[in-house]
C-alpha positions as CSV (number, residue, x, y, z in Angstrom):
1,X,30.4,13.2,-36.3
2,X,30.3,9.4,-36.0
3,X,33.8,8.4,-37.2
4,X,35.5,11.3,-35.4
5,X,35.5,9.2,-32.2
6,X,38.0,6.4,-32.0
7,X,36.8,3.0,-30.9
8,X,38.9,3.1,-27.8
9,X,37.5,6.5,-26.8
10,X,34.0,5.0,-27.2
11,X,34.7,2.1,-24.8
12,X,35.5,-0.6,-27.3
13,X,36.8,-3.7,-25.4
14,X,38.4,-7.0,-26.3
15,X,35.1,-8.9,-25.7
16,X,33.4,-6.7,-28.3
17,X,36.3,-7.2,-30.8
18,X,36.1,-10.9,-30.2
19,X,32.4,-10.9,-30.9
20,X,32.9,-9.0,-34.2
21,X,35.7,-11.3,-35.3
22,X,33.4,-14.3,-34.7
23,X,30.8,-12.8,-36.9
24,X,33.3,-12.0,-39.6
25,X,34.5,-15.6,-39.6
26,X,31.0,-16.7,-40.5
27,X,30.4,-13.9,-43.0
28,X,33.8,-13.1,-44.6
29,X,32.1,-11.5,-47.6
30,X,30.3,-8.9,-45.5
31,X,32.3,-5.8,-44.6
32,X,31.2,-5.6,-41.0
33,X,32.3,-2.6,-38.9
34,X,31.9,-1.9,-35.1
35,X,29.8,1.1,-34.0
36,X,28.4,2.2,-30.7
37,X,24.7,3.2,-30.2
38,X,24.6,6.6,-28.6
39,X,20.9,7.4,-28.8
40,X,17.6,5.7,-29.7
41,X,15.4,7.5,-32.2
42,X,12.3,5.3,-32.6
43,X,13.2,2.4,-34.9
44,X,16.5,3.9,-35.8
45,X,19.5,4.6,-33.6
46,X,22.3,7.2,-33.7
47,X,25.8,5.7,-34.1
48,X,29.3,6.7,-33.3
49,X,32.6,5.2,-34.5
50,X,31.5,4.9,-38.2
51,X,30.8,7.4,-41.0
52,X,27.0,6.8,-40.9
53,X,25.3,8.8,-38.3
54,X,22.1,6.7,-38.3
55,X,21.5,2.9,-38.4
56,X,18.6,0.5,-38.2
57,X,18.3,-3.3,-37.7
58,X,18.4,-5.6,-40.7
59,X,15.3,-7.4,-41.6
60,X,16.8,-10.6,-40.4
61,X,17.8,-9.1,-37.0
62,X,14.4,-7.6,-36.6
63,X,12.7,-10.9,-37.4
64,X,14.9,-13.2,-35.3
65,X,15.9,-11.1,-32.3
66,X,13.9,-10.9,-29.1
67,X,13.1,-7.5,-27.7
68,X,16.2,-7.7,-25.6
69,X,18.3,-8.6,-28.6
70,X,17.6,-5.4,-30.5
71,X,20.1,-2.4,-30.1
72,X,19.7,0.0,-27.2
73,X,21.9,2.9,-26.1
74,X,25.3,1.8,-25.0
75,X,25.3,-1.3,-27.3
76,X,28.2,-2.1,-29.6
77,X,26.8,-3.4,-33.0
78,X,28.1,-4.9,-36.2
79,X,27.1,-2.7,-39.2
80,X,27.6,-2.3,-42.9
81,X,27.6,1.1,-44.4
82,X,26.0,2.2,-47.7
83,X,27.9,4.2,-50.3
84,X,25.3,7.0,-50.1
85,X,23.5,8.8,-47.2
86,X,21.4,5.8,-46.3
87,X,21.5,4.6,-42.7
88,X,23.9,1.9,-41.8
89,X,22.5,-1.7,-41.5
90,X,22.8,-3.3,-38.1
91,X,23.4,-7.0,-38.5
92,X,24.1,-8.0,-34.9
93,X,24.4,-6.7,-31.4
94,X,27.9,-7.6,-30.1
95,X,28.4,-9.4,-26.7
96,X,27.3,-7.1,-23.8
97,X,29.3,-6.6,-20.6
98,X,26.1,-5.6,-18.9
99,X,22.4,-5.0,-19.6
100,X,19.9,-3.2,-17.4
101,X,16.4,-4.5,-17.9
102,X,13.1,-3.5,-16.4
103,X,9.5,-4.6,-16.8
104,X,7.7,-2.6,-19.4
105,X,4.4,-0.8,-18.5
106,X,1.2,-2.5,-19.5
107,X,-0.6,-5.8,-18.8
108,X,2.0,-8.0,-20.6
109,X,4.9,-6.5,-18.7
110,X,7.5,-7.6,-21.2
111,X,11.2,-7.2,-20.4
112,X,12.5,-3.9,-21.7
113,X,16.2,-3.0,-22.1
114,X,17.3,0.3,-20.6
115,X,21.0,0.5,-21.3
116,X,23.9,-1.8,-22.2
117,X,27.6,-2.0,-21.6
118,X,27.4,0.3,-18.5
119,X,30.1,-0.3,-15.9
120,X,28.7,1.9,-13.1
121,X,25.1,3.1,-12.5
122,X,24.4,6.1,-10.4
123,X,21.0,5.6,-8.7
124,X,19.8,9.1,-8.1
125,X,17.3,10.1,-5.5
126,X,16.4,13.5,-4.1
127,X,16.8,14.7,-0.5
128,X,13.7,16.9,-0.8
129,X,11.4,14.2,-2.2
130,X,10.3,10.8,-1.0
131,X,13.6,9.0,-0.9
132,X,12.1,5.6,-0.3
133,X,14.6,3.0,0.8
134,X,12.4,0.2,-0.6
135,X,12.6,1.9,-4.1
136,X,16.4,2.1,-3.8
137,X,16.5,-1.6,-2.9
138,X,14.6,-2.3,-6.1
139,X,17.0,-0.3,-8.2
140,X,20.0,-1.9,-6.5
141,X,18.7,-5.4,-7.3
142,X,18.2,-4.5,-11.0
143,X,21.7,-2.9,-11.3
144,X,23.4,-5.8,-9.6
145,X,21.5,-8.2,-11.9
146,X,22.6,-6.2,-14.9
147,X,26.3,-7.0,-14.3
148,X,27.2,-3.4,-13.4
149,X,28.1,-1.8,-10.1
150,X,25.8,0.7,-8.3
151,X,26.4,3.9,-6.4
152,X,23.5,5.7,-4.6
153,X,23.5,9.5,-5.2
154,X,21.3,11.8,-3.0
155,X,20.9,15.0,-4.8
156,X,19.4,18.4,-3.7
157,X,21.0,18.2,-0.2
158,X,20.8,22.0,-0.1
159,X,17.0,21.6,0.3
160,X,17.2,19.4,3.3
161,X,17.8,20.2,7.0
162,X,21.1,18.7,8.3
163,X,19.4,16.4,10.9
164,X,16.9,15.2,8.3
165,X,19.7,14.6,5.8
166,X,21.7,12.5,8.3
167,X,18.7,10.3,9.0
168,X,18.1,9.9,5.3
169,X,21.7,8.9,4.6
170,X,21.6,6.4,7.5
171,X,18.5,4.8,6.1
172,X,19.9,4.5,2.6
173,X,23.2,3.1,3.8
174,X,21.3,0.5,5.8
175,X,19.4,-0.7,2.7
176,X,22.6,-0.5,0.5
177,X,25.2,-2.5,2.4
178,X,28.6,-2.1,0.8
179,X,27.4,0.5,-1.7
180,X,28.7,4.1,-1.6
181,X,26.0,6.7,-0.8
182,X,27.0,10.1,-2.0
183,X,25.2,13.3,-0.8
184,X,25.5,16.0,-3.5
185,X,23.9,19.2,-4.7
186,X,24.0,20.1,-8.4
187,X,22.8,23.6,-7.4
188,X,25.6,24.5,-4.9
189,X,28.2,22.1,-6.2
190,X,28.6,20.3,-2.8
191,X,29.8,16.7,-3.3
192,X,30.3,17.0,-7.1
193,X,34.1,16.6,-6.9
194,X,33.6,13.2,-5.1
195,X,31.0,12.2,-7.7
196,X,33.3,13.2,-10.5
197,X,36.0,11.0,-9.1
198,X,33.8,7.9,-9.7
199,X,33.4,8.9,-13.4
200,X,37.1,9.0,-14.2
201,X,37.8,6.2,-16.7
202,X,40.1,3.3,-15.6
203,X,40.4,-0.4,-16.2
204,X,37.0,-1.3,-14.7
205,X,35.0,1.8,-15.6
206,X,34.6,3.5,-19.0
207,X,30.8,4.0,-19.2
208,X,28.5,5.3,-16.4
209,X,24.8,6.0,-16.4
210,X,22.4,7.9,-14.3
211,X,19.0,6.4,-13.5
212,X,16.1,7.4,-11.1
213,X,12.7,8.8,-11.0
214,X,11.7,12.1,-12.7
215,X,12.5,15.3,-10.9
216,X,15.5,14.0,-8.9
217,X,18.0,16.0,-10.9
218,X,19.8,13.5,-13.0
219,X,20.2,15.8,-15.9
220,X,21.4,18.6,-13.7
221,X,24.1,16.3,-12.4
222,X,25.1,15.3,-15.9
223,X,25.2,19.0,-17.0
224,X,27.4,19.8,-14.0
225,X,29.8,17.0,-15.0
226,X,29.8,17.9,-18.7
227,X,30.8,21.5,-18.1
228,X,30.9,24.2,-20.7
229,X,33.9,22.8,-22.6
230,X,32.8,19.2,-22.7
231,X,33.1,17.2,-25.9
232,X,29.8,15.7,-26.8
233,X,29.0,12.7,-29.0
234,X,25.5,14.2,-29.3
235,X,24.3,17.8,-29.3
236,X,22.2,18.8,-26.3
237,X,19.0,20.7,-26.7
238,X,19.6,23.7,-24.5
239,X,17.5,26.5,-23.1
240,X,18.8,30.0,-22.2
241,X,20.5,28.5,-19.1
242,X,22.3,25.8,-20.9
243,X,20.4,23.0,-19.3
244,X,18.6,20.1,-20.8
245,X,15.6,17.9,-19.9
246,X,16.1,14.3,-20.9
247,X,13.5,12.9,-23.2
248,X,15.5,10.0,-24.5
249,X,18.5,7.9,-23.6
250,X,21.7,9.5,-24.8
251,X,25.4,9.0,-24.4
252,X,27.9,11.8,-23.9
253,X,31.7,12.1,-23.4
254,X,32.8,13.8,-20.2
255,X,35.9,16.1,-20.0
256,X,37.6,13.2,-18.1
257,X,37.1,10.9,-21.1
258,X,34.4,8.8,-19.4
259,X,31.2,8.1,-21.3
260,X,28.0,8.9,-19.5
261,X,24.4,7.9,-20.4
262,X,21.6,10.1,-19.2
263,X,18.2,8.5,-19.1
264,X,14.6,9.8,-18.8
265,X,13.0,9.5,-15.4
266,X,11.3,6.1,-14.7
267,X,8.0,6.0,-12.8
268,X,8.8,2.5,-11.8
269,X,11.5,-0.1,-12.2
270,X,9.8,-3.5,-12.2
271,X,12.0,-6.6,-11.9
272,X,11.7,-9.3,-14.5
273,X,14.4,-11.8,-13.5
274,X,16.9,-12.6,-10.8
275,X,20.4,-13.7,-11.8
276,X,22.0,-12.9,-8.4
277,X,20.8,-9.3,-8.1
278,X,18.7,-10.0,-5.0
279,X,21.5,-11.9,-3.3
280,X,23.9,-9.0,-3.9
281,X,21.3,-6.4,-2.9
282,X,20.4,-8.2,0.3
283,X,23.9,-9.5,1.0
284,X,23.6,-9.5,4.8
285,X,20.5,-11.7,4.6
286,X,22.2,-14.0,2.0
287,X,25.2,-14.4,4.4
288,X,22.9,-15.3,7.3
289,X,20.9,-17.7,5.2
290,X,23.9,-19.9,4.8
291,X,23.7,-20.6,8.6
292,X,20.1,-21.7,8.5
293,X,19.4,-25.3,9.5
294,X,17.7,-26.0,6.2
295,X,19.3,-25.2,2.9
296,X,15.8,-24.3,1.4
297,X,14.8,-22.1,4.4
298,X,12.4,-19.3,3.3
299,X,12.9,-17.4,6.6
300,X,9.2,-17.6,7.2
301,X,9.0,-19.4,10.6
302,X,11.1,-22.5,9.9
303,X,13.1,-23.9,12.9
304,X,16.7,-23.0,13.0
305,X,16.4,-19.9,10.8
306,X,19.5,-17.7,11.3
307,X,17.8,-14.8,9.6
308,X,14.9,-14.8,12.0
309,X,17.3,-15.0,14.9
310,X,19.2,-12.0,13.6
311,X,16.0,-10.0,13.3
312,X,15.0,-11.0,16.9
313,X,18.5,-9.8,18.1
314,X,18.1,-6.5,16.3
315,X,20.9,-7.2,13.9
316,X,18.7,-7.0,10.8
317,X,15.7,-4.9,10.1
318,X,12.5,-6.9,9.6
319,X,11.6,-4.5,6.8
320,X,14.7,-5.8,4.9
321,X,13.4,-9.3,4.9
322,X,9.9,-8.2,4.0
323,X,11.3,-6.2,1.1
324,X,13.3,-9.2,-0.1
325,X,10.2,-11.5,0.0
326,X,8.2,-8.8,-2.0
327,X,10.8,-8.6,-4.7
328,X,11.1,-12.4,-4.9
329,X,7.4,-12.7,-5.4
330,X,7.5,-9.9,-8.1
331,X,10.2,-11.8,-10.0
332,X,8.1,-15.1,-9.8
333,X,5.0,-13.3,-11.2
334,X,7.1,-11.6,-14.0
335,X,8.6,-15.0,-15.0
336,X,5.2,-16.7,-15.1
337,X,3.8,-13.8,-17.1
338,X,6.7,-13.9,-19.5
339,X,6.3,-17.6,-20.0
340,X,2.6,-17.2,-20.9
341,X,3.5,-14.4,-23.3
342,X,6.2,-16.4,-25.1
343,X,3.9,-19.4,-25.4
344,X,1.1,-17.2,-26.8
345,X,3.4,-15.6,-29.4
346,X,4.8,-19.0,-30.4
347,X,1.3,-20.3,-30.9
348,X,0.4,-17.2,-33.0
349,X,3.6,-17.7,-35.1
350,X,2.9,-21.4,-35.7
351,X,-0.7,-20.5,-36.8
352,X,0.6,-17.8,-39.2
353,X,3.1,-20.2,-40.7
354,X,0.4,-22.9,-41.1
355,X,-1.9,-20.4,-42.9
356,X,0.9,-19.3,-45.2
357,X,1.8,-22.9,-46.0
358,X,-1.8,-23.7,-46.9
359,X,-2.1,-20.7,-49.1
360,X,1.1,-21.6,-50.9
361,X,0.0,-25.2,-51.2
362,X,-3.0,-24.1,-53.2
363,X,-0.9,-22.5,-55.9
364,X,2.2,-24.7,-55.9
365,X,1.7,-28.1,-57.6
366,X,4.8,-29.6,-55.9
367,X,3.1,-29.2,-52.5
368,X,-0.2,-30.7,-53.6
369,X,-1.1,-34.3,-53.3
């Protein structure tokens, strides 16, 4: 399966090739090959573009890389293949064009990679569920921060009254300035043609991904786009109706030639950093902030605040500013928590090295004295 797909068909770009050549220049004796990660299977991943179907990080990569430096679905990696049926060895993750990150569940809340090298994320919500604009703002900030572009997709429009749907679309458009909001129904097919247009590969888009909460119909949309004659990088577990429920992140090839990543539903998408995602997600507030009297205006009662003036004039919803402040605080807390976690792990590592050194010193005469 793996080598049947050409590198170009799998989205291999000059930046990935340059990263591989850089590695080869430092390790000319190692026969490094490029491969794309198309599924995560515990500690191993499934690969495409090489003979080996499976791969796993080398001991060095596992030891030196941070959690975000390990392979995730969508990644391009540099591998070496064995002569037998052993999994390929992944030596390095090649430079990424984008990386969607979220805060992992649990008290530590470490950063967790969701998908890499995605050009366009479809943020899916459902018309018959709680399509919360605040939740969409959170997803938008994360996608903008990843380096990809977002599109909001409202699925299951067949289960929503026209008036209610119009109000919902208006609310979502207000919280997603400049971002397309597509009403669709995977059940009736309404809107699917327009959705498919955005998946057609071109210079800026070769890989797309669907993200959202459980139950919003992401997999139904992917199935509708795949069609019965789609070529698949991975087999789909199907029931009698030919549908699948996503339990892991997987990459497929659409009939158009575009690559699509389907992801399991996420109960929450906690932010861990801000590299311009909030500014892009709240672009109208960012533009107004440039007109504030003070460059460091927090829009919390300072004199000459252009954002406050726009809210008073009804040009900006107060809820938008409140949402921005909430997400900014969340990022600050996440950064502080991450700093403490990194410091604790560094301390543990130093302690372990010290213990190992003392143990070796007892048996090595050269270290005694």
